[in-house]
C-alpha positions in Angstrom: 61.5 -11.0 21.0 60.3 -7.4 20.9 58.2 -8.1 17.8 56.6 -11.1 19.6 55.8 -9.0 22.6 54.1 -6.4 20.5 52.0 -9.1 18.7 50.9 -10.5 22.1 49.9 -7.1 23.4 48.0 -6.3 20.2 46.1 -9.6 20.4 45.2 -8.9 24.0 43.9 -5.4 23.0 41.8 -6.9 20.2 40.4 -9.5 22.6 39.7 -6.9 25.2 37.8 -4.8 22.6 35.7 -7.7 21.6 34.8 -8.5 25.1 33.8 -4.9 25.8 31.6 -5.0 22.7 29.5 -8.1 23.5 30.3 -8.7 27.2 27.2 -7.0 28.4 24.9 -8.9 26.1 23.8 -12.6 26.6 24.7 -13.6 23.0 25.7 -17.1 24.0 22.3 -17.8 25.6 20.2 -20.0 23.2 16.8 -18.3 23.9 16.3 -14.9 25.5 13.5 -14.4 28.0 11.7 -11.1 28.4 14.2 -10.0 31.1 17.0 -10.5 28.7 15.3 -8.4 26.0 14.5 -5.6 28.5 18.1 -5.6 29.9 19.6 -5.6 26.4 17.4 -2.7 25.3 18.2 -0.8 28.5 21.9 -1.4 28.0 21.8 -0.3 24.3 19.7 2.8 24.8 21.0 4.1 28.1 24.3 2.3 28.6 26.0 3.1 25.4 28.7 5.7 26.1 28.3 9.2 24.5 30.0 9.3 21.1 29.8 5.5 20.6 27.3 3.8 18.3 24.6 1.3 19.2 25.2 -2.3 18.0 24.8 -2.5 14.2 24.9 -5.1 11.5 28.3 -3.8 10.4 30.0 -3.1 13.7 28.4 -5.7 16.1 26.4 -8.2 14.1 26.6 -10.8 16.8 24.5 -8.7 19.2 22.2 -7.0 16.7 21.4 -10.3 14.9 20.6 -12.0 18.2 18.4 -9.1 19.1 16.2 -9.4 16.0 16.3 -13.2 15.7 12.8 -14.3 14.9 13.5 -17.9 15.6 14.3 -16.9 19.2 10.8 -15.3 19.4 8.9 -18.2 17.8 10.4 -20.7 20.2 8.3 -19.1 22.9 5.3 -17.7 21.0 4.7 -20.8 18.9 5.2 -23.3 21.7 1.8 -24.7 22.3 3.0 -26.5 25.4 3.1 -23.0 27.0 -0.1 -21.3 28.2 -1.9 -19.0 25.7 -2.2 -16.2 28.2 1.5 -16.5 29.1 2.5 -16.3 25.4 0.2 -13.3 24.8 1.7 -11.5 27.8 5.2 -12.4 26.6 4.4 -10.9 23.1 2.9 -7.8 24.7 6.1 -7.1 26.7 8.2 -7.9 23.7 6.2 -5.4 21.7 7.0 -2.7 24.4 10.7 -3.5 24.1 10.5 -3.1 20.3 8.8 0.3 20.6 11.6 1.6 22.7 14.3 0.2 20.4 12.7 1.5 17.2 12.5 5.0 18.8 16.1 4.9 19.9 17.5 3.7 16.5 15.4 6.1 14.5 17.6 9.1 15.3 18.9 11.3 12.4 22.0 13.2 11.6 22.3 16.9 10.6 21.4 16.0 7.0 18.1 14.5 8.2 19.4 11.0 7.3 18.9 8.0 9.6 22.1 7.2 11.4 21.1 3.5 11.5 19.1 3.0 8.2 19.6 -0.7 7.9 18.9 -1.3 11.5 15.7 0.8 11.4 14.5 -1.4 8.5 15.4 -4.6 10.2 13.9 -3.5 13.5 10.7 -2.7 11.6 10.7 -6.1 10.1 11.1 -7.7 13.6 8.4 -5.4 15.0 5.9 -6.3 12.3 6.6 -10.0 12.9 6.0 -9.5 16.7 2.8 -7.5 16.2 1.2 -10.2 14.0 2.0 -12.8 16.7 0.9 -10.4 19.5 -2.5 -9.5 18.0 -3.3 -13.0 16.9 -2.5 -14.5 20.3 -4.6 -11.7 21.9 -7.6 -12.6 19.8 -7.1 -16.3 20.4 -7.0 -15.6 24.1 -10.3 -13.7 23.9 -12.0 -16.6 22.1 -10.6 -19.1 24.6 -11.8 -17.1 27.6 -15.2 -16.3 26.2 -18.3 -18.3 27.2 -19.6 -17.9 23.7 -16.8 -17.0 21.2 -19.5 -16.1 18.6 -21.2 -13.6 20.9 -21.6 -10.2 19.2 -19.6 -8.4 21.9 -16.7 -10.9 21.6 -16.7 -10.5 17.9 -16.8 -6.7 18.2 -13.6 -6.7 20.4 -11.9 -9.1 18.1 -12.8 -6.9 15.1 -11.5 -3.8 16.9 -8.2 -5.6 17.6 -7.9 -6.5 13.9 -8.5 -2.9 13.0 -5.8 -1.7 15.5 -3.1 -3.8 13.9 -4.1 -2.8 10.4 -3.9 0.9 11.5 -0.4 0.2 13.0 0.7 -1.3 9.7 -0.8 1.6 7.8 1.7 3.8 9.7 4.5 1.5 8.3 3.4 2.7 4.8 3.2 6.3 5.9 6.8 5.9 7.2 7.8 6.0 3.5 7.5 9.8 3.6 11.0 9.3 5.2 12.3 7.8 1.9 15.0 10.4 1.6 16.3 9.6 5.1 17.0 6.0 4.0 19.9 4.6 1.9 19.3 2.8 -1.3 20.3 -0.5 0.4 17.8 0.2 3.2 15.0 0.9 0.7 15.7 -2.3 -1.2 15.5 -4.2 2.1 12.3 -2.4 3.1 10.6 -3.4 -0.1 11.1 -7.1 0.9 10.0 -6.3 4.5 6.8 -4.7 3.2 5.9 -7.5 0.8 6.5 -10.3 3.3 4.9 -8.8 6.4 1.9 -7.1 4.8 1.1 -10.3 2.9 1.1 -12.2 6.2 -1.0 -9.5 7.8 -3.7 -9.6 5.1 -3.8 -13.4 5.1 -3.9 -13.6 8.9 -6.5 -10.9 9.7 -9.2 -11.6 7.1 -12.5 -9.8 6.9 -11.1 -6.5 8.2 -11.3 -3.1 6.6 -8.2 -2.4 4.5 -9.7 0.6 2.6 -7.8 3.3 4.4 -4.6 1.3 4.0 -5.2 1.1 0.3 -5.8 4.8 0.1 -2.6 5.5 2.0 -0.8 3.2 -0.5 -2.3 5.3 -3.4 -1.1 8.5 -1.8 2.4 7.2 -1.1 2.8 5.8 -4.7 2.4 9.4 -5.9 5.4 10.5 -3.9 7.8 7.6 -3.8 10.8 7.3 -6.1 12.1 3.8 -5.3 11.0 1.3 -8.0 11.4 -1.7 -5.6 9.1 0.0 -3.1 6.6 0.9 -5.7 6.5 -2.7 -6.9 5.9 -4.0 -3.3 3.2 -1.5 -2.6 1.4 -2.3 -5.9 1.5 -6.0 -5.0 0.1 -5.3 -1.5 -2.7 -3.2 -3.1 -3.5 -5.9 -5.5 -3.8 -8.5 -2.7 -6.1 -6.1 -0.8 -8.3 -5.7 -3.8 -8.5 -9.4 -4.4 -9.5 -10.0 -0.8 -12.2 -7.3 -1.0 -13.6 -8.8 -4.1 -13.7 -12.3 -2.5 -15.4 -10.8 0.6 -18.0 -9.1 -1.5 -18.7 -12.3 -3.4 -19.1 -14.2 -0.2 -21.6 -11.7 1.2 -23.6 -11.8 -2.1 -23.7 -15.6 -2.0 -24.8 -15.6 1.6 -27.7 -13.3 0.9 
């Protein structure tokens, strides 16, 4: 009987711990709205007790996986039954949530290593995904609201927006100066993140100037040690060069 009582108590304690871990997060909700994201970010960054860790893939995968679930985002941002301006505003607010989260998770220990290396990489992946959606929706909204979408001023603003996201993504390559702060596992993961997201960037925002990004890639390749990162960077560089060649050919044919 005593053994049974101890077992019951132990199960109750385990159940209680699990409830405390995910009880403040709406993990059972099928799709999070902006308020959910803002509340979750607030709870993680400012509600986590001192000495305790933020939700991670290892310790609390239910919460962290829900947080960076791209499908959750696309159910709103790709839903054409919703207004374009509404989706653009949603993505803008989501982008702000991401900025706060990536700053919070990017803390380091006394050895200058990321405390959350895998989570930093996965959050960057989520952030790149959101940014592409955000800037594309923004440019689509500008075209929709313009009297003449081909007007030079409209095209100038669209071009500036394209350049802004390219500059943002360039900082994601400069981030690799932090290579030594990442684990090997995180570097392998980031090599995939780079290839997937930067390919989507280049294919989505065509006709923009990627020259500075290519120069940054060249500079980082001189410093980086990870072979998988080198491979991804070289593939991105090759894609940029192929697009530049195609653009030059199009200009020559047009003239």
